[in-house]
C-alpha positions as CSV (number, residue, x, y, z in Angstrom):
1,M,100.1,90.4,76.5
2,I,101.7,93.6,77.7
3,Y,102.3,92.2,81.2
4,R,103.6,89.0,79.8
5,A,106.0,90.8,77.4
6,A,107.2,93.2,80.1
7,T,107.8,90.4,82.6
8,Y,109.5,88.2,79.9
9,L,112.0,91.0,79.3
10,A,112.5,91.6,83.0
11,G,113.1,87.9,83.5
12,A,115.6,87.8,80.7
13,A,117.5,90.7,82.1
14,L,117.6,89.2,85.6
15,R,118.8,85.9,84.2
16,G,121.5,87.6,82.4
17,G,122.9,88.8,85.7
18,A,122.3,85.5,87.5
19,P,126.0,84.4,87.5
20,L,126.7,87.3,89.8
21,A,123.4,87.1,91.7
22,G,123.2,85.8,95.3
23,A,121.6,82.5,96.2
24,D,118.3,84.0,97.1
25,L,117.8,85.7,93.8
26,R,118.8,82.6,92.0
27,Q,116.2,80.7,93.9
28,R,113.6,83.2,92.9
29,L,114.6,82.8,89.3
30,G,114.2,79.0,89.5
31,L,117.9,78.5,88.8
32,D,118.8,76.3,91.8
33,A,120.7,73.2,91.1
34,G,118.2,70.3,91.2
35,P,114.5,70.2,92.0
36,P,112.9,70.9,95.5
37,D,113.1,68.1,98.0
38,V,109.3,67.8,97.7
39,C,107.9,67.2,94.2
40,G,104.4,66.3,93.1
41,G,102.6,67.4,96.2
42,V,100.8,70.6,97.3
43,W,102.5,73.9,96.7
44,L,101.4,76.3,99.5
45,H,102.4,79.9,99.1
46,G,102.2,82.8,101.6
47,A,103.7,86.3,101.2
48,S,105.6,86.3,104.5
49,V,105.7,85.3,108.1
50,G,102.2,86.6,109.0
51,E,100.4,84.8,106.2
52,L,102.3,81.6,106.7
53,N,101.8,81.6,110.5
54,S,98.1,81.9,110.0
55,A,98.2,78.9,107.7
56,R,100.4,76.7,109.8
57,V,97.6,74.4,111.0
58,L,96.5,74.0,107.4
59,A,100.0,73.3,106.2
60,E,100.6,70.7,108.9
61,R,97.2,69.0,108.3
62,L,97.9,68.8,104.6
63,A,101.4,67.5,105.2
64,A,100.0,64.6,107.2
65,S,98.5,63.3,104.0
66,V,100.5,64.6,101.1
67,P,104.0,66.2,100.5
68,V,103.9,70.0,101.0
69,L,106.3,72.5,99.5
70,V,106.0,76.0,101.1
71,T,107.1,79.2,99.4
72,A,107.3,82.8,100.6
73,N,108.3,86.1,99.2
74,S,110.6,86.8,102.1
75,V,113.5,85.0,103.7
76,T,111.9,85.3,107.1
77,G,108.8,83.5,105.8
78,R,110.9,80.8,104.3
79,A,112.8,80.4,107.6
80,A,109.4,80.1,109.5
81,A,108.2,77.3,107.3
82,Q,111.6,75.5,107.5
83,G,111.2,75.7,111.3
84,W,108.1,73.6,111.1
85,G,110.1,70.8,109.4
86,L,108.6,71.5,105.9
87,D,110.5,72.0,102.7
88,A,110.5,75.7,102.0
89,R,111.8,78.0,99.3
90,L,111.5,81.5,98.1
91,A,108.7,81.8,95.6
92,P,109.5,82.2,91.9
93,L,109.3,85.8,90.6
94,D,106.3,86.3,88.4
95,V,108.3,86.2,85.2
96,P,107.5,83.5,82.6
97,G,110.9,81.7,82.8
98,A,111.1,81.5,86.5
99,V,107.5,80.3,86.9
100,A,108.0,77.7,84.2
101,R,111.2,76.4,85.7
102,F,109.7,76.2,89.2
103,L,106.5,74.4,88.0
104,D,108.5,71.9,85.9
105,A,110.8,71.1,88.8
106,A,108.2,71.0,91.6
107,R,105.3,69.4,89.6
108,P,102.7,70.4,92.1
109,S,99.3,68.6,92.2
110,L,97.7,71.6,93.7
111,I,98.6,75.3,94.3
112,V,97.2,76.9,97.5
113,T,97.7,80.6,97.9
114,I,97.1,82.2,101.3
115,E,95.1,85.4,101.4
116,N,95.2,87.6,98.3
117,E,98.3,87.4,96.1
118,I,97.5,87.7,92.4
119,W,100.2,86.6,90.0
120,P,99.2,86.4,86.4
121,N,102.1,84.4,85.0
122,R,101.9,81.9,87.9
123,A,98.2,81.4,87.3
124,G,98.6,81.1,83.6
125,G,101.4,78.5,83.9
126,A,99.2,76.5,86.3
127,R,96.3,76.6,83.9
128,R,98.3,75.4,80.9
129,R,99.6,72.5,83.0
130,G,96.2,71.6,84.3
131,I,97.2,72.2,87.9
132,P,94.2,73.0,90.2
133,Q,94.5,76.4,92.1
134,A,93.0,77.4,95.4
135,V,93.0,80.6,97.5
136,V,92.3,80.3,101.2
137,G,91.5,83.2,103.6
138,A,91.1,85.7,100.8
139,R,90.5,89.3,101.8
140,M,90.0,92.2,99.5
141,S,89.1,95.8,100.7
142,A,86.9,98.1,98.7
143,R,90.0,100.2,97.9
144,S,91.9,97.1,96.5
145,A,88.9,96.1,94.5
146,R,88.8,99.5,92.8
147,R,92.5,99.3,92.0
148,W,92.2,95.7,90.6
149,G,89.0,96.8,88.7
150,R,91.2,99.0,86.6
151,M,93.3,96.0,85.5
152,R,90.5,93.5,84.8
153,G,92.5,92.1,81.9
154,L,95.1,90.8,84.4
155,V,92.8,89.9,87.3
156,A,89.9,88.3,85.6
157,P,91.8,85.4,84.0
158,V,93.5,84.6,87.4
159,L,90.2,84.6,89.3
160,S,88.3,82.7,86.6
161,G,90.9,80.0,86.7
162,L,90.5,79.3,90.4
163,D,89.0,75.9,91.4
164,L,88.4,76.9,95.0
165,L,88.3,80.2,96.9
166,S,87.5,80.5,100.6
167,A,87.1,84.2,101.6
168,Q,87.2,85.7,105.0
169,D,84.0,87.6,104.7
170,A,80.9,88.2,102.5
171,A,82.2,91.6,101.2
172,T,85.3,90.0,99.9
173,E,83.3,87.3,98.1
174,G,81.1,90.0,96.4
175,R,84.1,92.0,95.2
176,L,85.9,89.0,93.8
177,L,82.8,87.7,92.0
178,A,82.5,91.1,90.4
179,L,86.1,90.9,89.3
180,G,85.7,87.5,87.6
181,L,85.6,84.7,90.2
182,R,83.3,81.9,89.2
183,P,80.5,81.4,91.7
184,Q,81.0,77.6,91.7
185,A,84.6,78.1,93.0
186,L,83.3,79.6,96.3
187,A,84.0,77.5,99.4
188,P,82.8,78.2,103.0
189,R,84.4,81.2,104.5
190,T,87.6,80.7,106.4
191,N,89.5,83.1,108.7
192,L,92.9,81.5,109.0
193,K,93.9,83.9,111.7
194,L,91.5,82.1,114.0
195,M,92.4,78.6,113.0
196,G,95.9,78.6,114.5
197,P,95.2,80.3,117.8
198,A,92.1,78.1,118.4
199,G,94.5,75.2,118.7
200,W,96.4,76.8,121.5
201,A,95.8,75.4,125.0
202,P,93.9,77.8,127.2
203,V,96.0,79.7,129.7
204,L,94.9,79.9,133.3
205,P,94.6,83.3,135.0
206,G,96.8,84.1,137.9
207,P,98.3,87.0,140.0
208,S,101.4,87.3,137.8
209,R,99.2,87.7,134.7
210,D,97.0,90.2,136.6
211,A,100.0,92.4,137.2
212,T,101.3,92.3,133.6
213,W,100.1,93.9,130.4
214,L,101.2,93.5,126.8
215,A,101.5,96.0,124.0
216,A,101.5,93.7,121.0
217,S,102.9,94.5,117.5
218,T,103.6,98.2,118.1
219,H,104.6,100.5,115.3
220,E,106.7,103.7,115.3
221,G,104.7,106.4,117.0
222,E,102.9,104.0,119.4
223,D,105.8,102.9,121.6
224,G,106.1,106.4,123.2
225,I,102.4,106.4,124.0
226,V,102.6,103.0,125.6
227,L,105.7,103.9,127.6
228,D,104.2,107.2,128.8
229,A,101.1,105.3,130.0
230,H,103.2,102.7,131.7
231,A,105.4,105.3,133.5
232,A,102.2,107.0,134.8
233,L,100.8,103.7,136.0
234,R,104.0,102.6,137.7
235,A,103.9,105.8,139.8
236,R,100.9,104.4,141.7
237,R,101.4,100.7,141.0
238,P,105.1,100.0,141.2
239,G,104.6,96.3,140.6
240,L,102.9,96.6,137.3
241,R,104.9,95.1,134.4
242,L,104.8,95.8,130.7
243,I,105.7,93.4,127.9
244,L,106.5,95.6,124.8
245,A,106.6,93.7,121.5
246,P,107.4,95.9,118.4
247,R,105.9,94.7,115.2
248,H,109.4,94.8,113.7
249,P,112.1,93.6,116.1
250,R,114.8,95.6,114.3
251,R,113.3,98.6,116.1
252,A,114.2,97.1,119.5
253,D,117.2,99.3,120.2
254,A,115.2,102.5,119.4
255,V,112.4,101.4,121.7
256,A,114.8,100.6,124.4
257,A,116.2,104.1,124.2
258,L,112.6,105.5,124.6
259,A,112.2,103.4,127.8
260,A,115.5,104.7,129.1
261,A,114.5,108.3,128.4
262,R,111.5,107.8,130.7
263,G,113.5,106.2,133.5
264,L,112.0,102.8,133.1
265,T,114.2,99.8,133.8
266,L,114.2,97.4,130.8
267,A,115.1,93.8,130.2
268,R,115.2,91.8,126.9
269,W,112.8,88.9,126.4
270,R,114.2,85.6,127.4
271,G,111.0,83.6,127.2
272,A,109.2,85.3,130.0
273,P,108.8,88.8,131.5
274,D,111.6,89.9,133.8
275,A,110.2,90.2,137.3
276,D,112.6,92.9,138.3
277,A,112.2,95.2,135.2
278,A,109.4,97.7,134.5
279,V,109.5,96.8,130.8
280,T,110.4,93.5,129.1
281,L,111.2,94.1,125.4
282,V,110.4,91.4,122.9
283,D,113.2,91.6,120.4
284,R,112.6,88.5,118.3
285,L,109.9,87.0,116.1
286,G,107.7,84.1,117.0
287,Q,107.1,85.0,120.6
288,M,103.5,86.3,120.6
289,Q,102.0,83.2,122.1
290,A,104.4,83.2,125.1
291,A,104.0,86.9,125.5
292,A,100.2,86.8,125.5
293,A,100.2,83.9,127.9
294,A,102.2,85.9,130.4
295,A,99.8,89.0,130.4
296,G,96.3,89.4,131.6
297,I,95.7,92.6,129.5
298,C,96.7,93.2,125.9
299,L,96.7,96.4,123.8
300,V,96.4,95.2,120.2
301,A,98.7,97.8,118.5
302,G,98.7,99.2,115.1
303,T,95.5,100.8,116.2
304,L,96.7,103.9,117.9
305,T,98.1,105.2,114.6
306,D,96.8,104.8,111.1
307,R,98.0,101.2,110.5
308,G,94.6,99.5,110.5
309,G,95.5,97.2,113.4
310,H,96.6,93.6,113.8
311,T,94.8,90.4,114.6
312,P,93.3,90.2,118.1
313,W,92.9,86.5,118.1
314,E,96.3,85.5,119.4
315,P,95.9,87.4,122.7
316,A,92.2,86.3,122.7
317,A,93.4,82.6,122.6
318,C,95.4,83.3,125.8
319,G,92.5,84.8,127.6
320,C,93.7,88.4,127.6
321,A,91.4,91.3,128.2
322,L,91.7,93.2,124.9
323,L,92.2,96.9,124.3
324,H,92.6,98.6,121.0
325,G,92.9,102.1,119.5
326,P,90.6,103.9,117.1
327,D,92.0,102.5,113.8
328,V,90.9,98.8,113.4
329,A,90.2,99.0,109.6
330,N,92.0,95.7,108.9
331,F,90.0,93.8,111.5
332,A,86.9,95.8,111.9
333,G,84.5,92.8,112.0
334,D,86.7,90.9,114.4
335,F,86.9,93.8,116.9
336,A,83.2,94.4,116.6
337,L,82.5,90.8,117.4
338,L,84.8,90.8,120.4
339,T,83.4,94.1,121.7
340,A,79.9,92.8,121.5
341,A,81.0,89.7,123.4
342,G,82.4,92.0,126.2
343,A,86.0,91.0,125.4
344,A,87.4,94.2,123.9
345,R,87.3,97.9,124.7
346,A,88.4,100.9,122.6
347,V,90.9,103.4,123.9
348,S,92.9,106.4,122.7
349,G,96.4,107.4,123.4
350,A,95.0,109.8,126.1
351,T,92.9,107.2,127.8
352,L,95.2,104.2,127.5
353,A,96.7,104.6,131.0
354,A,93.3,104.9,132.6
355,A,91.9,101.8,130.8
356,V,94.9,99.6,131.7
357,G,94.8,100.9,135.3
358,A,91.1,100.2,135.7
359,L,91.6,96.6,134.6
360,A,94.7,96.1,136.7
361,D,92.8,97.4,139.7
362,D,89.9,95.0,139.0
363,P,91.4,91.6,138.0
364,V,88.0,90.0,138.2
365,A,86.7,92.2,135.4
366,A,89.9,91.7,133.4
367,R,89.7,87.9,133.8
368,A,86.0,88.0,132.7
369,M,87.0,89.9,129.5
370,G,89.7,87.4,128.8
371,A,87.4,84.5,129.2
372,A,84.9,86.1,126.9
373,A,87.7,86.6,124.3
374,R,88.6,82.9,124.4
375,A,85.0,81.8,124.2
376,A,84.4,84.0,121.2
377,L,87.5,82.5,119.5
378,D,86.2,79.0,120.2
379,R,82.8,79.8,118.7
380,E,84.1,81.5,115.6
381,A,87.2,79.4,114.6
382,P,86.7,77.3,111.5
383,D,87.1,73.5,111.5
384,P,90.3,72.8,109.5
385,A,89.2,69.2,108.7
386,L,86.5,70.4,106.2
387,L,88.9,72.7,104.3
388,V,91.6,70.1,104.3
389,A,89.3,67.5,102.8
390,R,88.3,69.9,100.0
391,L,91.9,70.7,99.2
392,L,93.0,67.0,99.2
393,A,90.2,66.2,96.8
394,L,91.5,68.8,94.4
395,A,95.0,67.6,94.7
396,A,93.9,64.0,93.8
397,R,91.9,65.1,90.8
């Protein structure tokens, strides 16, 4: 009641300023002129680009059978879904009026949420209208479970109202059951971050890939470590190339300045690494598949600093030998599996140059690691057909 009252007041205040608001805020308040292009189909929601990209295969499989309306919390997520040819909007804010206006306009037959967004007003509005709800690829850490446990009055009704939940791992299932999820709502586990890359065509190894390494999704504090390692490697291997892909492309100019300070020639990404530059800087989103396909070795970044790491499965799909730093908290199980398969190795900032150099000097070993990575992906990737069938059955209920 407190949450609903507070969000009602917030929604009223925001609507009062709507005449002066921009188009994006008006869309989040459900004040657009006219309903969405897609009505009466599946509403698929992901927070932003990462979540939606992981669910692209699922979205496209669903769209082959029913209309699909995609929402995101960010304009970049909305743009990504629009790029797939799907109707996409910004998600309604979780205030009662915005949720009601959106649901009444879109009239979804099913709501599918990617990963772990919990919105009490959205869930309540769906329950009152009899709209089935599903969560796919759910993940909840022990820390998040403790935090949500202090707000059971908000969380339990959301979880108990779910008709289907497919978690990424057993630990998440246990935590969500303890918070109020009904056991009968559990579906087979699904790691969406494997589903998309598993559909990528395998990439053949070759001399150009052997001489190129990728630092994928770097954060502030990691770029200097990577560039120092590359400068040291270039001193004895002048032909070695680096593709450097910051997690946030808006940092590209700052990263370029770091490369210049180390005397490394740099080119901007134009769909492939520049053969004449020591470093090719990826300064746009949506290029990970092409970047990984051009490299034989990949450092999965976000692991050299305390960021928890990023998914290793995209470079695994391209057959890259995988390196990672000490912090893999976000994907600990994935990295453990890949390490056991002989596809991944742990490094530190101090040992990065030696690890990359050893693999560059032994392309046979690097290629074997890459092949093991792709084989692990093919073994572990879920079959989207089974999940799609379950979701379509819910939508038709």
